[in-house]
N, C-alpha and C positions, 0 to 999 in steps of 0.2 A: 266314698263320694261318687256320685253319678256322674255321667259325661254330660248330663245336661245342667249340671249346677256348678259353679266355682264360688268357694267360700268368700273371695276378696272382691269379685266382679259381680257376683250374683248369677242368674241363668244365662246360659250362652246362647246368643242369638246367632245361627248361622250367618246371616246378613251382614252383621258388623265384623265377622272373622275374615272376611275377603278384603284383600287391600283395595284401598280406594282407588279410583281410576284418576290419575292427575292429568288435567288438560293442560296443554302447552300453549302459551302465548306466542303464537308464532310471528306476530307483529313485532313484541318485544324481542325476540331471538333475532329475527332480521335487523332490526334497529340497533342491536348490539353489535352484531358481526358487521354491519357497514360502518360504524363508528369505530369499532378496532381496525378495519382496513383503512379507513382515513386517516387514522392515528398513526398506523404503520406507515403509509404513505406519506404522510407529512413530515415524520420523523427521518425516513429516508432521504428525503428532498432537503431537509435541513442538513443532515450529514453530509450529503454530496455538495452542497454549498458551502458549508464549512470547509471541506477539503478543498474547494476551488480557492478560497479565500486564504486558506492556511497555507498552501504550497507556495506562493510567492513570497509570503512572510518568513517562511522556512529558509528560503534561498537568502533573504536579506539578512536574517540572523545569522547563516553560516558564512556570509561575506563579514559581519561585523566581528564575528569569532575569529576569523583569520586575522583582521586588522588588528585584533587586540592580542595576536600571538597564540591562541588558544587553537593549535593545530587538530586535537583530537575530537573537540567539540565540532568544530567546522567540518570535518570530515564525517563525523556521524550525522549530522544535518543534511549533509550534501548525499550521502547514501540513501538517506529517509526520500529526499527530493528525487533522486534519479529511480527510485524505486517505483515512484507513480509517474514520473514522466522521464522515461530512458531515452526519448529521442529530441529533447530540448536542445537543440543545436547551439542558441545563444549560450545556455549554461554551460553545455560542454566547451565552449569556444573561450568563456570567461574563465573555468577551471583550468585549461590548457593554459591560458595566460599566467595564471598562478604557478602552473608547473614550470612554464618556460622562464618566468621571474627567479626560479630556484626556491620558492616557498615550499614545495612539496617534496617528500623523500622519493627515492628510487621506488619503493615498493608501491606507494600511490599513484606515483606516475605510469608505472608499469599498467595497473589497473584501469587507469584513465584511458591509456592508449588501447587498451583491449576494447572498453567501453566505445570509444571513439571508432574503432573499426569495425565493431558490430553494428554501430549505427550507420557507419558508411555502407556496409553491405546491405543494410534494409533501405537505404536511399542512395542507389548507385548513382544518379545523375546530379548530386549536390558536390560541385567542385570544392566548396568550402571544407566539406568534411575530409574530403582527400587531402587538401593541403594541411590540413589540422593533424591529420594521421601522419603525414610524412614530417611536419616540423617536430611531432611528438617524438617519433622515430629517430630522429636526428638528436634529440636531447637524450633520449635511452641509449644511443649507441655507445656511449664511453661506460654504461653500467653493465653491459652485456660482455662477459669474458670474451680474450681473444681467440680462443679456440672455438668457441660457439659462432662468433663472428667469421671465421674463416669458413667454417662449415655451411654458414648461410650463403656465403659468396661462391663455393663451390657447387652446391645443390642448386643454385640457380640456374 
């Protein structure tokens, strides 16, 4: 077979063997890029809006679970809530009320105390947080072993 002929295609034309130049429709590409950016922006807006609506509902569900006696579900929902809003003083006060009423166990109460003190450090001019931390510390005092309490008083 010669170089100039091919049995299946006929004679080879050097003009047709070159790759064709593909023209890019830049208006179409730009329109698609803008549409994609708009869809992503709208999706993010909807996600943030849903989060803002979801958080108060999550707190209400935690309150309902605690009223029904399901402490583990209530604590799971409050952990999610405080993960998004760690400085919500009203929610911390309400949860401290649960602790002071004896609805929370000692481990959860100590975690709550830690969160209240961390929030009080971030907001040093809020007297409500200081009072709340003090009330929780008084509630937790019987839980701390006597030797640790003695060391706390002697180190002060």
